[in-house]
ROVOPA-775464 format. One record per atom (N, C-alpha, C, O): residue number from 1; x, z, y negated. Coordinates in nm, 3 decimals. Each point is the difference from the previous one (the first is absolute). Example, Ala and Ser with C-alpha at 12.3 -4.5 7.8 and 13.67 -1.06 7.14 Angstrom:
2
{nugu=1; u=1.319; w=0.780; v=0.569}
{nugu=1; u=-0.089; w=0.000; v=-0.119}
{nugu=1; u=0.090; w=0.000; v=-0.120}
{nugu=1; u=0.104; w=0.066; v=0.002}
{nugu=2; u=-0.139; w=-0.138; v=-0.107}
{nugu=2; u=0.082; w=0.006; v=-0.119}
{nugu=2; u=-0.077; w=0.073; v=-0.109}
{nugu=2; u=0.051; w=0.017; v=-0.111}
END
This chain:
127
{nugu=1; u=0.182; w=1.617; v=4.309}
{nugu=1; u=-0.066; w=-0.020; v=-0.128}
{nugu=1; u=0.092; w=0.052; v=-0.111}
{nugu=1; u=0.061; w=0.105; v=0.014}
{nugu=2; u=-0.053; w=-0.178; v=-0.120}
{nugu=2; u=0.090; w=0.034; v=-0.110}
{nugu=2; u=-0.056; w=0.115; v=-0.083}
{nugu=2; u=-0.120; w=0.006; v=-0.026}
{nugu=3; u=0.206; w=0.085; v=-0.012}
{nugu=3; u=-0.040; w=0.112; v=-0.084}
{nugu=3; u=-0.038; w=-0.051; v=-0.137}
{nugu=3; u=0.068; w=-0.086; v=-0.055}
{nugu=4; u=-0.177; w=0.139; v=-0.002}
{nugu=4; u=-0.050; w=-0.045; v=-0.131}
{nugu=4; u=0.104; w=0.022; v=-0.109}
{nugu=4; u=0.015; w=-0.085; v=-0.088}
{nugu=5; u=0.056; w=0.195; v=0.090}
{nugu=5; u=0.100; w=0.030; v=-0.102}
{nugu=5; u=0.119; w=-0.094; v=0.009}
{nugu=5; u=0.068; w=-0.023; v=-0.100}
{nugu=6; u=-0.045; w=-0.031; v=0.217}
{nugu=6; u=0.115; w=-0.088; v=0.018}
{nugu=6; u=-0.033; w=-0.147; v=-0.026}
{nugu=6; u=0.091; w=-0.083; v=-0.008}
{nugu=7; u=-0.217; w=0.051; v=-0.005}
{nugu=7; u=-0.036; w=-0.140; v=-0.018}
{nugu=7; u=0.034; w=-0.046; v=-0.141}
{nugu=7; u=-0.006; w=0.079; v=-0.095}
{nugu=8; u=0.040; w=-0.204; v=0.083}
{nugu=8; u=0.037; w=-0.057; v=-0.129}
{nugu=8; u=-0.113; w=-0.079; v=-0.062}
{nugu=8; u=0.019; w=-0.065; v=-0.103}
{nugu=9; u=-0.136; w=0.068; v=0.161}
{nugu=9; u=-0.112; w=-0.076; v=-0.054}
{nugu=9; u=-0.061; w=0.073; v=-0.119}
{nugu=9; u=0.010; w=0.122; v=-0.012}
{nugu=10; u=-0.072; w=-0.198; v=-0.074}
{nugu=10; u=-0.066; w=0.059; v=-0.117}
{nugu=10; u=-0.147; w=0.020; v=0.031}
{nugu=10; u=-0.059; w=-0.072; v=0.080}
{nugu=11; u=0.002; w=0.169; v=-0.144}
{nugu=11; u=-0.141; w=0.031; v=0.017}
{nugu=11; u=-0.080; w=-0.082; v=-0.099}
{nugu=11; u=0.021; w=0.008; v=-0.121}
{nugu=12; u=-0.112; w=-0.087; v=0.172}
{nugu=12; u=-0.083; w=-0.084; v=-0.084}
{nugu=12; u=-0.139; w=0.060; v=-0.001}
{nugu=12; u=-0.060; w=0.024; v=0.105}
{nugu=13; u=0.009; w=0.001; v=-0.225}
{nugu=13; u=-0.134; w=0.054; v=-0.010}
{nugu=13; u=-0.077; w=-0.077; v=-0.107}
{nugu=13; u=0.059; w=-0.073; v=-0.080}
{nugu=14; u=-0.190; w=0.089; v=0.081}
{nugu=14; u=-0.084; w=-0.070; v=-0.095}
{nugu=14; u=0.005; w=0.071; v=-0.135}
{nugu=14; u=0.020; w=0.121; v=-0.008}
{nugu=15; u=-0.038; w=-0.197; v=-0.096}
{nugu=15; u=-0.004; w=0.055; v=-0.135}
{nugu=15; u=-0.126; w=0.087; v=-0.012}
{nugu=15; u=-0.108; w=-0.046; v=0.036}
{nugu=16; u=0.121; w=0.171; v=-0.085}
{nugu=16; u=-0.118; w=0.085; v=-0.014}
{nugu=16; u=-0.098; w=-0.058; v=-0.103}
{nugu=16; u=0.038; w=-0.026; v=-0.114}
{nugu=17; u=-0.161; w=0.006; v=0.154}
{nugu=17; u=-0.101; w=-0.057; v=-0.088}
{nugu=17; u=-0.058; w=0.106; v=-0.092}
{nugu=17; u=-0.020; w=0.115; v=0.039}
{nugu=18; u=-0.005; w=-0.155; v=-0.161}
{nugu=18; u=-0.054; w=0.089; v=-0.102}
{nugu=18; u=-0.148; w=0.025; v=0.025}
{nugu=18; u=-0.078; w=-0.095; v=0.016}
{nugu=19; u=0.039; w=0.221; v=-0.013}
{nugu=19; u=-0.140; w=0.039; v=-0.001}
{nugu=19; u=-0.020; w=0.072; v=-0.133}
{nugu=19; u=0.061; w=0.105; v=-0.023}
{nugu=20; u=-0.145; w=-0.159; v=-0.065}
{nugu=20; u=-0.012; w=0.057; v=-0.134}
{nugu=20; u=-0.030; w=0.149; v=-0.004}
{nugu=20; u=0.044; w=0.070; v=-0.091}
{nugu=21; u=-0.118; w=-0.020; v=0.187}
{nugu=21; u=-0.033; w=0.143; v=0.000}
{nugu=21; u=0.118; w=0.087; v=0.045}
{nugu=21; u=-0.002; w=0.121; v=-0.020}
{nugu=22; u=0.104; w=-0.182; v=0.080}
{nugu=22; u=0.118; w=0.073; v=0.048}
{nugu=22; u=0.126; w=-0.050; v=-0.069}
{nugu=22; u=0.104; w=-0.014; v=0.065}
{nugu=23; u=-0.112; w=-0.011; v=-0.195}
{nugu=23; u=0.113; w=-0.061; v=-0.072}
{nugu=23; u=0.124; w=0.088; v=0.003}
{nugu=23; u=0.111; w=-0.050; v=0.021}
{nugu=24; u=-0.127; w=0.181; v=-0.043}
{nugu=24; u=0.117; w=0.088; v=-0.002}
{nugu=24; u=0.074; w=0.001; v=0.133}
{nugu=24; u=0.123; w=0.000; v=0.004}
{nugu=25; u=-0.197; w=0.001; v=0.105}
{nugu=25; u=0.064; w=-0.003; v=0.132}
{nugu=25; u=0.064; w=-0.136; v=0.025}
{nugu=25; u=0.108; w=-0.007; v=0.060}
{nugu=26; u=-0.173; w=-0.100; v=-0.105}
{nugu=26; u=0.057; w=-0.134; v=0.016}
{nugu=26; u=0.132; w=-0.013; v=-0.076}
{nugu=26; u=0.093; w=-0.064; v=0.049}
{nugu=27; u=-0.084; w=0.124; v=-0.167}
{nugu=27; u=0.124; w=-0.006; v=-0.077}
{nugu=27; u=0.116; w=0.058; v=0.079}
{nugu=27; u=0.110; w=-0.054; v=-0.001}
{nugu=28; u=-0.135; w=0.163; v=0.070}
{nugu=28; u=0.103; w=0.063; v=0.081}
{nugu=28; u=0.039; w=-0.091; v=0.116}
{nugu=28; u=0.119; w=-0.019; v=0.028}
{nugu=29; u=-0.220; w=-0.038; v=0.040}
{nugu=29; u=0.028; w=-0.085; v=0.116}
{nugu=29; u=0.071; w=-0.129; v=-0.038}
{nugu=29; u=0.093; w=-0.042; v=0.068}
{nugu=30; u=-0.137; w=-0.022; v=-0.177}
{nugu=30; u=0.063; w=-0.127; v=-0.038}
{nugu=30; u=0.142; w=0.024; v=-0.049}
{nugu=30; u=0.089; w=-0.082; v=0.023}
{nugu=31; u=-0.066; w=0.195; v=-0.090}
{nugu=31; u=0.135; w=0.034; v=-0.045}
{nugu=31; u=0.093; w=0.015; v=0.121}
{nugu=31; u=0.111; w=-0.053; v=0.001}
{nugu=32; u=-0.157; w=0.126; v=0.100}
{nugu=32; u=0.080; w=0.019; v=0.120}
{nugu=32; u=0.024; w=-0.133; v=0.072}
{nugu=32; u=0.110; w=-0.026; v=0.048}
{nugu=33; u=-0.214; w=-0.056; v=-0.041}
{nugu=33; u=0.014; w=-0.130; v=0.066}
{nugu=33; u=0.106; w=-0.084; v=-0.071}
{nugu=33; u=0.086; w=-0.060; v=0.064}
{nugu=34; u=-0.093; w=0.055; v=-0.196}
{nugu=34; u=0.095; w=-0.082; v=-0.077}
{nugu=34; u=0.140; w=0.057; v=0.009}
{nugu=34; u=0.097; w=-0.075; v=0.013}
{nugu=35; u=-0.084; w=0.208; v=-0.020}
{nugu=35; u=0.132; w=0.061; v=0.012}
{nugu=35; u=0.063; w=-0.029; v=0.136}
{nugu=35; u=0.121; w=-0.023; v=0.008}
{nugu=36; u=-0.201; w=0.025; v=0.098}
{nugu=36; u=0.053; w=-0.030; v=0.133}
{nugu=36; u=0.032; w=-0.148; v=0.018}
{nugu=36; u=0.091; w=-0.036; v=0.074}
{nugu=37; u=-0.166; w=-0.049; v=-0.143}
{nugu=37; u=0.023; w=-0.143; v=0.011}
{nugu=37; u=0.126; w=-0.040; v=-0.076}
{nugu=37; u=0.090; w=-0.064; v=0.055}
{nugu=38; u=-0.084; w=0.101; v=-0.184}
{nugu=38; u=0.114; w=-0.037; v=-0.084}
{nugu=38; u=-0.003; w=0.089; v=-0.123}
{nugu=38; u=-0.090; w=-0.011; v=-0.083}
{nugu=39; u=0.189; w=0.098; v=0.072}
{nugu=39; u=0.003; w=0.095; v=-0.111}
{nugu=39; u=0.004; w=-0.069; v=-0.136}
{nugu=39; u=-0.058; w=0.050; v=-0.096}
{nugu=40; u=0.124; w=-0.164; v=0.087}
{nugu=40; u=0.011; w=-0.069; v=-0.129}
{nugu=40; u=-0.137; w=-0.050; v=-0.048}
{nugu=40; u=-0.019; w=-0.017; v=-0.121}
{nugu=41; u=-0.075; w=-0.006; v=0.212}
{nugu=41; u=-0.136; w=-0.039; v=-0.042}
{nugu=41; u=-0.065; w=0.113; v=-0.077}
{nugu=41; u=-0.065; w=-0.024; v=-0.102}
{nugu=42; u=0.081; w=0.148; v=0.149}
{nugu=42; u=-0.061; w=0.113; v=-0.070}
{nugu=42; u=0.066; w=0.019; v=-0.136}
{nugu=42; u=-0.067; w=0.036; v=-0.097}
{nugu=43; u=0.196; w=-0.058; v=0.089}
{nugu=43; u=0.071; w=0.010; v=-0.127}
{nugu=43; u=-0.057; w=-0.100; v=-0.101}
{nugu=43; u=-0.014; w=0.032; v=-0.118}
{nugu=44; u=-0.019; w=-0.151; v=0.164}
{nugu=44; u=-0.058; w=-0.102; v=-0.087}
{nugu=44; u=-0.140; w=0.040; v=-0.044}
{nugu=44; u=-0.037; w=-0.023; v=-0.115}
{nugu=45; u=-0.040; w=0.083; v=0.203}
{nugu=45; u=-0.136; w=0.043; v=-0.036}
{nugu=45; u=0.006; w=0.110; v=-0.105}
{nugu=45; u=-0.079; w=0.000; v=-0.094}
{nugu=46; u=0.172; w=0.093; v=0.108}
{nugu=46; u=0.010; w=0.109; v=-0.096}
{nugu=46; u=0.063; w=-0.043; v=-0.132}
{nugu=46; u=-0.048; w=0.039; v=-0.106}
{nugu=47; u=0.154; w=-0.118; v=0.111}
{nugu=47; u=0.078; w=-0.030; v=-0.119}
{nugu=47; u=-0.023; w=-0.139; v=-0.058}
{nugu=47; u=0.052; w=-0.031; v=-0.107}
{nugu=48; u=-0.128; w=-0.051; v=0.173}
{nugu=48; u=-0.026; w=-0.134; v=-0.050}
{nugu=48; u=0.106; w=-0.099; v=0.046}
{nugu=48; u=0.097; w=0.039; v=0.066}
{nugu=49; u=-0.116; w=-0.165; v=-0.100}
{nugu=49; u=0.095; w=-0.103; v=0.044}
{nugu=49; u=0.134; w=0.014; v=-0.071}
{nugu=49; u=0.011; w=0.065; v=-0.104}
{nugu=50; u=0.090; w=-0.127; v=0.162}
{nugu=50; u=0.134; w=0.003; v=-0.057}
{nugu=50; u=0.001; w=-0.081; v=-0.130}
{nugu=50; u=-0.095; w=-0.071; v=-0.031}
{nugu=51; u=0.203; w=0.083; v=-0.044}
{nugu=51; u=0.013; w=-0.075; v=-0.126}
{nugu=51; u=-0.010; w=-0.150; v=0.024}
{nugu=51; u=-0.056; w=-0.073; v=-0.082}
{nugu=52; u=0.110; w=0.026; v=0.193}
{nugu=52; u=-0.006; w=-0.142; v=0.030}
{nugu=52; u=-0.142; w=-0.046; v=0.029}
{nugu=52; u=-0.032; w=-0.118; v=-0.015}
{nugu=53; u=-0.054; w=0.211; v=0.058}
{nugu=53; u=-0.137; w=-0.036; v=0.033}
{nugu=53; u=-0.100; w=0.022; v=-0.111}
{nugu=53; u=-0.119; w=-0.026; v=0.018}
{nugu=54; u=0.164; w=0.074; v=-0.133}
{nugu=54; u=-0.089; w=0.025; v=-0.114}
{nugu=54; u=-0.054; w=-0.133; v=-0.055}
{nugu=54; u=0.066; w=-0.103; v=0.008}
{nugu=55; u=-0.184; w=0.110; v=-0.062}
{nugu=55; u=-0.064; w=-0.118; v=-0.057}
{nugu=55; u=0.061; w=-0.027; v=-0.137}
{nugu=55; u=0.016; w=0.091; v=-0.081}
{nugu=56; u=0.017; w=-0.215; v=0.058}
{nugu=56; u=0.061; w=-0.040; v=-0.126}
{nugu=56; u=-0.102; w=-0.017; v=-0.110}
{nugu=56; u=-0.120; w=0.018; v=0.023}
{nugu=57; u=0.165; w=-0.053; v=-0.145}
{nugu=57; u=-0.092; w=-0.017; v=-0.113}
{nugu=57; u=-0.096; w=-0.116; v=0.019}
{nugu=57; u=-0.105; w=-0.004; v=-0.064}
{nugu=58; u=0.138; w=-0.090; v=0.151}
{nugu=58; u=-0.089; w=-0.114; v=0.026}
{nugu=58; u=-0.108; w=0.033; v=0.103}
{nugu=58; u=-0.084; w=-0.085; v=0.032}
{nugu=59; u=0.085; w=0.208; v=0.020}
{nugu=59; u=-0.101; w=0.043; v=0.097}
{nugu=59; u=0.033; w=-0.033; v=0.143}
{nugu=59; u=-0.084; w=0.019; v=0.088}
{nugu=60; u=0.203; w=-0.068; v=-0.062}
{nugu=60; u=0.041; w=-0.037; v=0.136}
{nugu=60; u=0.125; w=0.077; v=0.038}
{nugu=60; u=0.077; w=0.046; v=-0.085}
{nugu=61; u=-0.057; w=-0.032; v=0.215}
{nugu=61; u=0.121; w=0.064; v=0.052}
{nugu=61; u=0.109; w=-0.106; v=0.015}
{nugu=61; u=-0.027; w=-0.111; v=0.047}
{nugu=62; u=0.148; w=0.144; v=-0.086}
{nugu=62; u=0.108; w=-0.097; v=0.022}
{nugu=62; u=0.031; w=-0.009; v=0.149}
{nugu=62; u=-0.010; w=0.100; v=0.071}
{nugu=63; u=0.047; w=-0.216; v=-0.023}
{nugu=63; u=0.033; w=-0.013; v=0.143}
{nugu=63; u=0.128; w=0.077; v=0.033}
{nugu=63; u=0.090; w=0.009; v=-0.084}
{nugu=64; u=-0.082; w=0.047; v=0.205}
{nugu=64; u=0.122; w=0.072; v=0.037}
{nugu=64; u=0.119; w=-0.096; v=0.009}
{nugu=64; u=-0.013; w=-0.113; v=0.048}
{nugu=65; u=0.127; w=0.161; v=-0.096}
{nugu=65; u=0.119; w=-0.086; v=-0.005}
{nugu=65; u=0.099; w=0.029; v=0.112}
{nugu=65; u=0.069; w=-0.090; v=0.048}
{nugu=66; u=-0.060; w=0.215; v=-0.005}
{nugu=66; u=0.097; w=0.037; v=0.103}
{nugu=66; u=-0.074; w=0.045; v=0.126}
{nugu=66; u=-0.121; w=0.020; v=-0.001}
{nugu=67; u=0.198; w=-0.005; v=0.108}
{nugu=67; u=-0.059; w=0.048; v=0.125}
{nugu=67; u=-0.052; w=0.142; v=-0.016}
{nugu=67; u=-0.104; w=0.035; v=0.058}
{nugu=68; u=0.174; w=0.048; v=-0.135}
{nugu=68; u=-0.045; w=0.137; v=-0.024}
{nugu=68; u=-0.133; w=0.004; v=-0.073}
{nugu=68; u=-0.088; w=0.078; v=0.035}
{nugu=69; u=0.074; w=-0.163; v=-0.138}
{nugu=69; u=-0.127; w=-0.007; v=-0.074}
{nugu=69; u=-0.112; w=-0.052; v=0.090}
{nugu=69; u=-0.114; w=0.044; v=-0.011}
{nugu=70; u=0.147; w=-0.138; v=0.098}
{nugu=70; u=-0.099; w=-0.055; v=0.093}
{nugu=70; u=-0.048; w=0.107; v=0.097}
{nugu=70; u=-0.119; w=0.008; v=0.032}
{nugu=71; u=0.211; w=0.074; v=0.015}
{nugu=71; u=-0.036; w=0.109; v=0.093}
{nugu=71; u=-0.087; w=0.104; v=-0.071}
{nugu=71; u=-0.097; w=0.050; v=0.058}
{nugu=72; u=0.131; w=-0.018; v=-0.183}
{nugu=72; u=-0.081; w=0.095; v=-0.077}
{nugu=72; u=-0.140; w=-0.055; v=-0.024}
{nugu=72; u=-0.098; w=0.072; v=0.016}
{nugu=73; u=0.088; w=-0.199; v=-0.052}
{nugu=73; u=-0.130; w=-0.062; v=-0.023}
{nugu=73; u=-0.083; w=-0.001; v=0.128}
{nugu=73; u=-0.121; w=0.022; v=-0.003}
{nugu=74; u=0.188; w=-0.048; v=0.116}
{nugu=74; u=-0.069; w=0.001; v=0.128}
{nugu=74; u=-0.055; w=0.140; v=0.031}
{nugu=74; u=-0.112; w=0.012; v=0.050}
{nugu=75; u=0.189; w=0.091; v=-0.080}
{nugu=75; u=-0.046; w=0.138; v=0.022}
{nugu=75; u=-0.116; w=0.032; v=-0.092}
{nugu=75; u=-0.095; w=0.067; v=0.041}
{nugu=76; u=0.100; w=-0.114; v=-0.166}
{nugu=76; u=-0.110; w=0.023; v=-0.094}
{nugu=76; u=-0.128; w=-0.064; v=0.050}
{nugu=76; u=-0.107; w=0.061; v=-0.005}
{nugu=77; u=0.116; w=-0.184; v=0.055}
{nugu=77; u=-0.117; w=-0.069; v=0.052}
{nugu=77; u=-0.052; w=0.066; v=0.127}
{nugu=77; u=-0.120; w=0.002; v=0.025}
{nugu=78; u=0.210; w=0.050; v=0.056}
{nugu=78; u=-0.039; w=0.070; v=0.122}
{nugu=78; u=-0.077; w=0.127; v=-0.034}
{nugu=78; u=-0.098; w=0.033; v=0.067}
{nugu=79; u=0.143; w=0.040; v=-0.171}
{nugu=79; u=-0.070; w=0.121; v=-0.042}
{nugu=79; u=-0.140; w=-0.033; v=-0.052}
{nugu=79; u=-0.096; w=0.068; v=0.034}
{nugu=80; u=0.086; w=-0.173; v=-0.115}
{nugu=80; u=-0.131; w=-0.041; v=-0.054}
{nugu=80; u=-0.093; w=-0.043; v=0.113}
{nugu=80; u=-0.117; w=0.041; v=0.002}
{nugu=81; u=0.165; w=-0.122; v=0.090}
{nugu=81; u=-0.086; w=-0.048; v=0.107}
{nugu=81; u=-0.040; w=0.112; v=0.096}
{nugu=81; u=-0.111; w=-0.002; v=0.054}
{nugu=82; u=0.198; w=0.100; v=-0.033}
{nugu=82; u=-0.035; w=0.114; v=0.087}
{nugu=82; u=-0.115; w=0.078; v=-0.062}
{nugu=82; u=-0.094; w=0.038; v=0.070}
{nugu=83; u=0.101; w=-0.013; v=-0.200}
{nugu=83; u=-0.110; w=0.071; v=-0.067}
{nugu=83; u=-0.128; w=-0.083; v=0.002}
{nugu=83; u=-0.108; w=0.055; v=0.022}
{nugu=84; u=0.118; w=-0.185; v=-0.043}
{nugu=84; u=-0.119; w=-0.084; v=0.002}
{nugu=84; u=-0.064; w=-0.005; v=0.139}
{nugu=84; u=-0.122; w=-0.008; v=0.013}
{nugu=85; u=0.205; w=0.013; v=0.092}
{nugu=85; u=-0.053; w=0.001; v=0.136}
{nugu=85; u=-0.076; w=0.129; v=0.030}
{nugu=85; u=-0.086; w=0.002; v=0.088}
{nugu=86; u=0.117; w=0.105; v=-0.159}
{nugu=86; u=-0.063; w=0.129; v=0.025}
{nugu=86; u=-0.134; w=0.016; v=-0.072}
{nugu=86; u=-0.071; w=0.098; v=0.022}
{nugu=87; u=0.037; w=-0.194; v=-0.107}
{nugu=87; u=-0.125; w=0.008; v=-0.076}
{nugu=87; u=-0.110; w=-0.075; v=0.075}
{nugu=87; u=0.021; w=-0.114; v=0.040}
{nugu=88; u=-0.136; w=0.177; v=-0.021}
{nugu=88; u=-0.111; w=-0.071; v=0.068}
{nugu=88; u=-0.043; w=-0.124; v=-0.078}
{nugu=88; u=0.019; w=-0.008; v=-0.122}
{nugu=89; u=-0.076; w=-0.089; v=0.192}
{nugu=89; u=-0.038; w=-0.128; v=-0.059}
{nugu=89; u=-0.095; w=0.014; v=-0.119}
{nugu=89; u=0.010; w=-0.076; v=-0.095}
{nugu=90; u=-0.101; w=0.171; v=0.100}
{nugu=90; u=-0.098; w=0.011; v=-0.109}
{nugu=90; u=0.061; w=0.048; v=-0.132}
{nugu=90; u=-0.065; w=-0.010; v=-0.104}
{nugu=91; u=0.187; w=0.060; v=0.107}
{nugu=91; u=0.068; w=0.045; v=-0.122}
{nugu=91; u=0.111; w=-0.094; v=-0.044}
{nugu=91; u=0.059; w=0.020; v=-0.107}
{nugu=92; u=-0.028; w=-0.122; v=0.186}
{nugu=92; u=0.111; w=-0.090; v=-0.030}
{nugu=92; u=-0.015; w=-0.068; v=-0.137}
{nugu=92; u=0.098; w=-0.014; v=-0.073}
{nugu=93; u=-0.219; w=-0.028; v=0.039}
{nugu=93; u=-0.019; w=-0.072; v=-0.126}
{nugu=93; u=0.030; w=0.085; v=-0.123}
{nugu=93; u=0.031; w=-0.054; v=-0.106}
{nugu=94; u=-0.041; w=0.186; v=0.119}
{nugu=94; u=0.026; w=0.089; v=-0.113}
{nugu=94; u=0.149; w=0.009; v=-0.033}
{nugu=94; u=0.036; w=0.039; v=-0.110}
{nugu=95; u=0.049; w=-0.075; v=0.204}
{nugu=95; u=0.144; w=0.017; v=-0.017}
{nugu=95; u=0.077; w=-0.131; v=0.007}
{nugu=95; u=0.123; w=0.002; v=0.013}
{nugu=96; u=-0.191; w=-0.115; v=-0.020}
{nugu=96; u=0.067; w=-0.129; v=0.013}
{nugu=96; u=0.090; w=-0.033; v=-0.119}
{nugu=96; u=0.087; w=-0.086; v=0.012}
{nugu=97; u=-0.105; w=0.152; v=-0.125}
{nugu=97; u=0.083; w=-0.029; v=-0.117}
{nugu=97; u=0.126; w=0.086; v=-0.007}
{nugu=97; u=0.077; w=-0.011; v=-0.095}
{nugu=98; u=-0.055; w=0.097; v=0.192}
{nugu=98; u=0.120; w=0.085; v=0.003}
{nugu=98; u=0.118; w=-0.085; v=0.045}
{nugu=98; u=-0.001; w=-0.059; v=0.108}
{nugu=99; u=0.105; w=0.053; v=-0.194}
{nugu=99; u=0.111; w=-0.091; v=0.026}
{nugu=99; u=0.119; w=0.065; v=0.066}
{nugu=99; u=0.089; w=-0.069; v=0.049}
{nugu=100; u=-0.087; w=0.203; v=-0.046}
{nugu=100; u=0.107; w=0.066; v=0.075}
{nugu=100; u=-0.054; w=0.128; v=0.064}
{nugu=100; u=-0.111; w=0.044; v=-0.031}
{nugu=101; u=0.190; w=0.013; v=0.120}
{nugu=101; u=-0.045; w=0.113; v=0.081}
{nugu=101; u=-0.027; w=0.125; v=-0.084}
{nugu=101; u=-0.093; w=0.075; v=0.030}
{nugu=102; u=0.172; w=-0.051; v=-0.134}
{nugu=102; u=-0.021; w=0.119; v=-0.082}
{nugu=102; u=-0.131; w=-0.010; v=-0.077}
{nugu=102; u=-0.074; w=0.098; v=-0.009}
{nugu=103; u=0.043; w=-0.215; v=-0.046}
{nugu=103; u=-0.127; w=-0.019; v=-0.070}
{nugu=103; u=-0.117; w=0.019; v=0.097}
{nugu=103; u=-0.100; w=0.062; v=-0.035}
{nugu=104; u=0.112; w=-0.116; v=0.156}
{nugu=104; u=-0.105; w=0.015; v=0.100}
{nugu=104; u=-0.018; w=0.147; v=0.038}
{nugu=104; u=-0.113; w=0.047; v=0.010}
{nugu=105; u=0.222; w=0.025; v=0.012}
{nugu=105; u=-0.008; w=0.141; v=0.037}
{nugu=105; u=-0.071; w=0.081; v=-0.110}
{nugu=105; u=-0.087; w=0.082; v=0.030}
{nugu=106; u=0.123; w=-0.106; v=-0.156}
{nugu=106; u=-0.064; w=0.070; v=-0.111}
{nugu=106; u=-0.147; w=-0.035; v=-0.011}
{nugu=106; u=-0.082; w=0.087; v=-0.030}
{nugu=107; u=0.046; w=-0.214; v=0.054}
{nugu=107; u=-0.140; w=-0.041; v=-0.004}
{nugu=107; u=-0.079; w=0.064; v=0.113}
{nugu=107; u=-0.115; w=0.041; v=-0.020}
{nugu=108; u=0.175; w=-0.030; v=0.139}
{nugu=108; u=-0.069; w=0.067; v=0.111}
{nugu=108; u=-0.025; w=0.147; v=-0.031}
{nugu=108; u=-0.108; w=0.052; v=0.026}
{nugu=109; u=0.209; w=0.015; v=-0.082}
{nugu=109; u=-0.018; w=0.141; v=-0.035}
{nugu=109; u=-0.109; w=0.016; v=-0.106}
{nugu=109; u=-0.083; w=0.090; v=0.010}
{nugu=110; u=0.083; w=-0.176; v=-0.109}
{nugu=110; u=-0.100; w=0.011; v=-0.106}
{nugu=110; u=-0.139; w=-0.027; v=0.054}
{nugu=110; u=-0.096; w=0.067; v=-0.038}
{nugu=111; u=0.083; w=-0.165; v=0.127}
{nugu=111; u=-0.131; w=-0.038; v=0.053}
{nugu=111; u=-0.056; w=0.103; v=0.098}
{nugu=111; u=-0.118; w=0.034; v=-0.007}
{nugu=112; u=0.201; w=0.016; v=0.096}
{nugu=112; u=-0.052; w=0.085; v=0.107}
{nugu=112; u=0.023; w=0.149; v=-0.023}
{nugu=112; u=-0.077; w=0.082; v=0.050}
{nugu=113; u=0.180; w=-0.044; v=-0.124}
{nugu=113; u=0.023; w=0.141; v=-0.027}
{nugu=113; u=-0.051; w=0.038; v=-0.138}
{nugu=113; u=-0.036; w=0.115; v=-0.024}
{nugu=114; u=0.031; w=-0.211; v=-0.067}
{nugu=114; u=-0.047; w=0.026; v=-0.134}
{nugu=114; u=0.112; w=0.049; v=-0.091}
{nugu=114; u=0.107; w=0.040; v=0.046}
{nugu=115; u=-0.135; w=-0.043; v=-0.174}
{nugu=115; u=0.097; w=0.049; v=-0.098}
{nugu=115; u=-0.013; w=0.152; v=-0.010}
{nugu=115; u=-0.090; w=0.060; v=0.061}
{nugu=116; u=0.178; w=0.001; v=-0.137}
{nugu=116; u=-0.004; w=0.146; v=-0.014}
{nugu=116; u=-0.132; w=0.045; v=-0.063}
{nugu=116; u=-0.054; w=0.104; v=0.039}
{nugu=117; u=0.003; w=-0.179; v=-0.135}
{nugu=117; u=-0.126; w=0.039; v=-0.064}
{nugu=117; u=-0.117; w=-0.011; v=0.097}
{nugu=117; u=-0.091; w=0.082; v=-0.004}
{nugu=118; u=0.092; w=-0.183; v=0.090}
{nugu=118; u=-0.107; w=-0.014; v=0.099}
{nugu=118; u=0.005; w=0.116; v=0.100}
{nugu=118; u=-0.103; w=0.056; v=0.035}
{nugu=119; u=0.225; w=-0.021; v=0.009}
{nugu=119; u=0.014; w=0.113; v=0.093}
{nugu=119; u=-0.049; w=0.129; v=-0.065}
{nugu=119; u=-0.067; w=0.081; v=0.064}
{nugu=120; u=0.101; w=-0.061; v=-0.191}
{nugu=120; u=-0.043; w=0.121; v=-0.071}
{nugu=120; u=-0.152; w=0.005; v=-0.011}
{nugu=120; u=-0.060; w=0.105; v=0.019}
{nugu=121; u=-0.002; w=-0.220; v=-0.050}
{nugu=121; u=-0.146; w=-0.008; v=-0.010}
{nugu=121; u=-0.067; w=0.029; v=0.135}
{nugu=121; u=-0.100; w=0.070; v=0.005}
{nugu=122; u=0.156; w=-0.125; v=0.103}
{nugu=122; u=-0.054; w=0.024; v=0.132}
{nugu=122; u=0.010; w=0.148; v=0.037}
{nugu=122; u=-0.092; w=0.056; v=0.059}
{nugu=123; u=0.204; w=0.006; v=-0.095}
{nugu=123; u=0.018; w=0.142; v=0.028}
{nugu=123; u=-0.101; w=0.085; v=-0.079}
{nugu=123; u=-0.053; w=0.098; v=0.053}
{nugu=124; u=0.028; w=-0.136; v=-0.180}
{nugu=124; u=-0.097; w=0.071; v=-0.081}
{nugu=124; u=-0.141; w=-0.013; v=0.055}
{nugu=124; u=-0.078; w=0.095; v=-0.003}
{nugu=125; u=0.045; w=-0.214; v=0.054}
{nugu=125; u=-0.133; w=-0.022; v=0.060}
{nugu=125; u=-0.017; w=0.087; v=0.122}
{nugu=125; u=-0.107; w=0.056; v=0.022}
{nugu=126; u=0.212; w=-0.044; v=0.060}
{nugu=126; u=-0.010; w=0.082; v=0.121}
{nugu=126; u=-0.015; w=0.148; v=-0.033}
{nugu=126; u=-0.064; w=0.074; v=0.076}
{nugu=127; u=0.121; w=-0.029; v=-0.188}
{nugu=127; u=-0.013; w=0.140; v=-0.039}
{nugu=127; u=-0.142; w=0.029; v=-0.038}
{nugu=127; u=-0.032; w=0.113; v=-0.036}
END
């Protein structure tokens, strides 16, 4: 039997599903999942799409022109679809207008973790 450390196979796991009551823990798990899958996906979620992927004044994204731009766009779409796969079906309609992974990530944080003022109000209520 082959030693696990010596094997060249990749570990495939399911995308961690979001449970609204466990949002903070889900953030940690999805971050780790994305970092293990492809580090550049997490970079896109944190920093937004590349300059080539930005929306123009006409409201549309310009098509990629080079192989490098095509690869970056593919990574951006992979990051967006990974986050969308992690959202339960009953919440999908709330995030269908998110056009990139960074906007979706910010919307998820706002919806499930709340803004700073909401957190402060919740803390005051508990006191």
